[in-house]
Legacy VTK file of the C-alpha trace (Angstrom):
# vtk DataFile Version 3.0
C-alpha trace
ASCII
DATASET POLYDATA
POINTS 318 float
0.000 0.000 0.000
2.950 2.352 0.520
4.822 1.849 -2.761
3.190 4.887 -4.345
4.699 7.287 -1.807
8.267 5.939 -1.729
9.136 7.819 -4.920
7.560 11.007 -3.612
9.620 10.938 -0.416
12.846 10.385 -2.350
12.821 14.092 -3.243
13.475 15.180 0.356
16.931 15.832 1.767
15.898 14.022 4.967
15.858 10.620 3.268
16.798 8.723 6.428
13.858 10.236 8.325
11.226 9.728 5.651
12.488 6.163 5.210
11.873 5.664 8.931
8.285 6.883 8.492
7.732 4.398 5.689
9.234 1.533 7.681
6.916 2.350 10.583
4.008 2.342 8.138
5.002 -1.010 6.695
5.267 -2.479 10.195
1.786 -1.193 11.035
0.341 -2.962 8.009
1.747 -6.291 9.231
-0.311 -6.223 12.433
-2.705 -9.178 12.563
-6.318 -8.123 12.081
-9.089 -10.558 11.204
-10.775 -7.976 8.968
-7.789 -7.525 6.649
-8.820 -10.280 4.175
-12.262 -8.684 3.772
-10.788 -5.202 3.409
-8.165 -6.440 0.942
-10.805 -8.140 -1.209
-12.850 -4.945 -1.232
-9.808 -2.868 -2.151
-8.834 -5.232 -4.949
-12.312 -5.034 -6.481
-12.395 -1.247 -6.239
-8.935 -0.882 -7.766
-10.242 -2.656 -10.883
-12.424 0.371 -11.631
-11.245 3.044 -14.037
-10.050 6.317 -12.579
-11.883 9.619 -12.834
-11.212 13.252 -12.005
-11.894 14.528 -8.492
-13.216 17.990 -7.711
-15.360 19.648 -5.053
-19.064 20.226 -5.575
-20.496 21.058 -2.177
-20.928 19.115 -0.031
-19.074 16.350 -1.862
-15.671 15.414 -3.118
-16.923 14.367 -6.549
-15.302 11.780 -8.783
-16.596 11.983 -12.330
-16.346 8.697 -14.222
-19.097 7.318 -16.456
-17.205 4.007 -16.786
-17.681 3.010 -13.151
-19.521 -0.235 -12.406
-21.861 1.168 -9.753
-23.059 -2.195 -8.401
-19.559 -3.601 -7.956
-18.298 -0.331 -6.475
-21.165 -0.142 -3.993
-20.479 -3.680 -2.810
-16.777 -2.952 -2.347
-17.332 0.282 -0.455
-19.909 -1.382 1.805
-17.264 -3.925 2.830
-15.201 -1.000 4.140
-17.891 0.416 6.453
-18.195 2.368 8.673
-17.493 5.535 6.698
-16.987 8.320 9.231
-15.500 11.119 7.109
-16.739 12.431 3.774
-19.070 12.740 1.945
-18.128 11.538 -1.539
-20.071 11.456 -4.789
-18.660 8.868 -7.182
-20.460 9.499 -10.461
-24.052 8.860 -9.230
-23.154 6.962 -6.043
-23.538 9.201 -2.985
-21.394 7.918 -0.127
-22.988 9.777 2.776
-20.527 9.547 5.645
-21.399 10.160 9.283
-19.616 13.519 9.254
-20.342 16.272 6.750
-16.702 17.254 6.379
-17.534 20.121 4.051
-19.089 22.020 6.951
-15.842 21.941 8.934
-13.814 22.900 5.872
-16.062 25.898 5.237
-15.448 27.114 8.781
-11.686 27.097 8.413
-10.809 27.689 4.761
-11.316 31.453 4.853
-8.931 31.796 7.803
-5.954 29.639 6.801
-3.116 30.543 4.494
-3.732 29.259 0.937
-2.411 25.707 0.650
-1.205 25.934 -2.943
2.425 24.867 -3.134
2.652 24.104 0.588
3.719 20.905 2.331
0.817 19.965 4.607
0.585 17.475 7.473
-2.873 16.188 8.478
-2.612 14.489 11.886
-5.324 11.971 12.773
-6.505 12.091 9.185
-9.081 9.295 9.389
-9.824 8.103 5.862
-8.050 11.083 4.336
-11.092 13.137 3.341
-9.406 16.368 4.441
-6.045 15.204 3.101
-7.680 14.944 -0.324
-9.255 18.383 0.126
-5.782 19.762 0.860
-4.396 18.169 -2.311
-7.296 19.603 -4.320
-6.366 23.016 -2.899
-2.960 22.633 -4.563
-0.729 21.410 -1.740
2.629 20.161 -3.066
2.415 17.428 -0.428
-0.669 16.513 1.609
0.443 13.837 4.054
-2.100 12.322 6.430
-1.149 10.108 9.349
-3.764 7.734 10.767
-3.057 4.547 12.764
-6.496 2.909 12.353
-6.061 0.361 9.559
-9.603 0.450 8.170
-9.320 4.158 7.442
-6.122 3.501 5.486
-7.963 0.966 3.339
-10.764 3.484 2.784
-8.267 6.131 1.675
-6.540 3.720 -0.686
-9.920 2.743 -2.154
-11.009 6.323 -2.801
-7.620 7.400 -4.136
-7.568 4.436 -6.523
-10.660 5.936 -8.160
-8.971 9.323 -8.735
-6.583 10.289 -11.519
-5.560 13.583 -9.908
-4.665 14.220 -6.209
-1.223 12.657 -6.773
0.183 14.669 -3.871
-2.214 13.157 -1.273
-0.827 10.275 0.804
-1.734 8.501 4.033
0.585 6.670 6.430
-0.813 4.159 8.980
1.183 5.596 11.891
0.802 7.964 14.834
2.409 11.375 15.071
4.594 10.148 17.932
6.027 7.428 15.655
7.352 10.040 13.217
10.955 11.082 13.686
10.625 14.882 13.727
11.655 16.890 10.706
10.609 20.517 10.270
9.430 20.469 6.646
5.688 21.216 6.831
4.276 24.661 6.044
0.780 23.900 7.378
0.026 21.393 10.140
-3.546 20.344 10.940
-4.638 18.591 14.139
-8.403 18.216 13.877
-10.395 16.139 16.339
-7.217 14.821 17.949
-6.225 16.944 20.960
-8.944 15.707 23.311
-7.840 12.107 22.726
-4.331 12.866 24.025
-3.336 11.917 27.567
-0.649 14.621 27.430
-1.933 17.648 25.519
1.306 19.632 25.878
3.351 16.764 24.454
1.025 16.650 21.442
1.467 20.382 20.833
5.244 20.054 21.134
5.272 17.139 18.686
3.248 19.167 16.187
5.672 22.066 16.524
8.659 19.835 15.756
7.157 19.022 12.339
6.694 22.679 11.394
9.012 24.712 9.186
9.885 28.261 10.294
6.857 30.562 9.982
4.578 27.555 9.467
0.908 27.635 10.435
-0.814 25.349 12.930
-4.544 24.675 12.688
-6.102 23.094 15.779
-9.738 21.954 15.740
-10.962 20.427 18.972
-13.711 20.091 21.555
-13.983 22.768 24.238
-16.212 23.740 27.135
-17.261 27.155 28.379
-15.250 28.653 31.202
-12.401 30.993 32.180
-8.686 30.506 31.611
-7.501 27.455 33.522
-10.872 25.684 33.347
-11.053 22.140 31.932
-13.462 19.219 31.887
-11.904 15.825 32.616
-14.597 13.165 32.139
-14.403 10.348 34.682
-15.687 7.757 32.213
-17.159 8.641 28.824
-17.943 11.842 27.015
-20.758 11.627 24.417
-20.269 7.843 24.568
-16.555 8.190 23.698
-14.201 6.358 26.038
-10.914 8.092 25.257
-11.693 11.752 25.916
-9.087 12.919 28.386
-9.439 16.685 28.709
-11.683 19.405 27.268
-10.324 22.909 27.883
-12.070 26.244 27.782
-11.109 28.397 24.797
-8.926 30.628 26.982
-7.254 27.556 28.457
-6.557 26.164 24.994
-5.062 29.469 23.895
-2.869 29.498 27.005
-1.633 25.975 26.207
-0.573 27.072 22.733
1.254 30.119 24.059
2.972 27.989 26.705
4.073 25.601 23.936
5.781 28.525 22.206
3.291 29.359 19.463
2.700 32.938 18.381
-0.303 34.856 17.007
-2.769 32.474 18.652
-6.212 33.272 17.253
-9.555 31.513 17.740
-11.348 31.899 14.414
-14.476 29.799 14.955
-16.558 28.470 17.841
-19.734 26.465 17.279
-21.893 23.746 18.750
-21.801 20.465 16.819
-25.128 19.896 15.074
-26.949 16.722 14.088
-26.733 18.000 10.514
-22.940 17.856 10.629
-22.722 14.523 12.483
-25.608 12.267 11.524
-26.830 8.713 11.083
-26.476 7.283 7.595
-26.624 3.812 6.061
-22.883 4.054 5.395
-21.933 3.713 9.066
-23.209 0.143 9.218
-25.141 -1.843 11.781
-23.961 0.251 14.735
-25.669 3.351 13.351
-25.589 5.466 16.529
-24.478 9.050 15.992
-24.648 12.425 17.713
-28.411 12.383 18.293
-27.917 9.192 20.316
-25.112 10.740 22.357
-27.148 13.708 23.623
-29.587 13.884 26.521
-33.007 13.072 24.997
-34.647 15.878 27.010
-31.941 18.558 26.924
-29.725 18.567 23.834
-27.386 21.053 25.498
-26.113 18.066 27.495
-24.518 14.769 26.557
-26.106 11.503 27.634
-23.706 11.555 30.619
-24.758 15.063 31.657
-21.709 16.930 30.350
-21.985 20.047 28.156
-22.879 19.033 24.591
-20.041 18.988 22.026
-18.755 22.403 21.035
-15.802 22.787 18.680
-13.340 25.567 18.028
-10.733 26.273 15.383
-7.575 27.971 16.610
-4.767 29.100 14.322
-1.234 29.808 15.505
2.216 30.295 14.012
5.534 28.625 14.712
LINES 1 319
318 0 1 2 3 4 5 6 7 8 9 10 11 12 13 14 15 16 17 18 19 20 21 22 23 24 25 26 27 28 29 30 31 32 33 34 35 36 37 38 39 40 41 42 43 44 45 46 47 48 49 50 51 52 53 54 55 56 57 58 59 60 61 62 63 64 65 66 67 68 69 70 71 72 73 74 75 76 77 78 79 80 81 82 83 84 85 86 87 88 89 90 91 92 93 94 95 96 97 98 99 100 101 102 103 104 105 106 107 108 109 110 111 112 113 114 115 116 117 118 119 120 121 122 123 124 125 126 127 128 129 130 131 132 133 134 135 136 137 138 139 140 141 142 143 144 145 146 147 148 149 150 151 152 153 154 155 156 157 158 159 160 161 162 163 164 165 166 167 168 169 170 171 172 173 174 175 176 177 178 179 180 181 182 183 184 185 186 187 188 189 190 191 192 193 194 195 196 197 198 199 200 201 202 203 204 205 206 207 208 209 210 211 212 213 214 215 216 217 218 219 220 221 222 223 224 225 226 227 228 229 230 231 232 233 234 235 236 237 238 239 240 241 242 243 244 245 246 247 248 249 250 251 252 253 254 255 256 257 258 259 260 261 262 263 264 265 266 267 268 269 270 271 272 273 274 275 276 277 278 279 280 281 282 283 284 285 286 287 288 289 290 291 292 293 294 295 296 297 298 299 300 301 302 303 304 305 306 307 308 309 310 311 312 313 314 315 316 317
């Protein structure tokens, strides 16, 4: 799965470091997982399809290709469920993911530096929906890192249907497995910070990947409150097990300043809606989504009684 990015990485002066990233990715793909045969069969069937041209027609990443076998493609994509990030429109097949990624992209695109010609790192990329958006924006390199194997198969499946987006790649590794090299002009960490046991370590690791004057884009869950205020769920938050700490906006900004970032600016703050995160047939048998994670009487609260999900986008410079 990683052969297509070896040549791309050969252009960098830091060959020993990028080779280490690829070796870590190859090792991750060797992990035993009982679903791999099913995912591999699905990928093989999808890769038999002809490639088309990708573009953005809101809310979709669209792939135009009249030669696609819709029935075979649908069957292959269904074997790769659940589809969390998207949505995609492949000729006439609408792959309606749980998350309407276009809504998040609209909130941030007017505030970030144009990505054309920039090397971009997308941390916790999921199936690479945003990584592909970054490539479509003209990034010279759009590298996603995502340890969950299924999402890597989903990315490979979608990319195999696209004749453009050559600069988009996904590695099945974690940020902390990447030997640091400061080559990225834009670094995105979206929906990742609240899953970190050590938020300051995550911010420091992001900074080590950034070139001088690079831009950091953080998108994460927050709660209302003054500087210093955080929510540390004792068990779950909105049915998620691995939510470690939700800061207030002022607390988040203080973390970034403490980590050495400059020009820290919160550019968006909004409550997550059931339009943006919704049930669809493409998330499979376990079809629960945001509406199932909120208090059925008071949707300003999660099912556990915490404040309902609210997300911010904060931009800072190296």
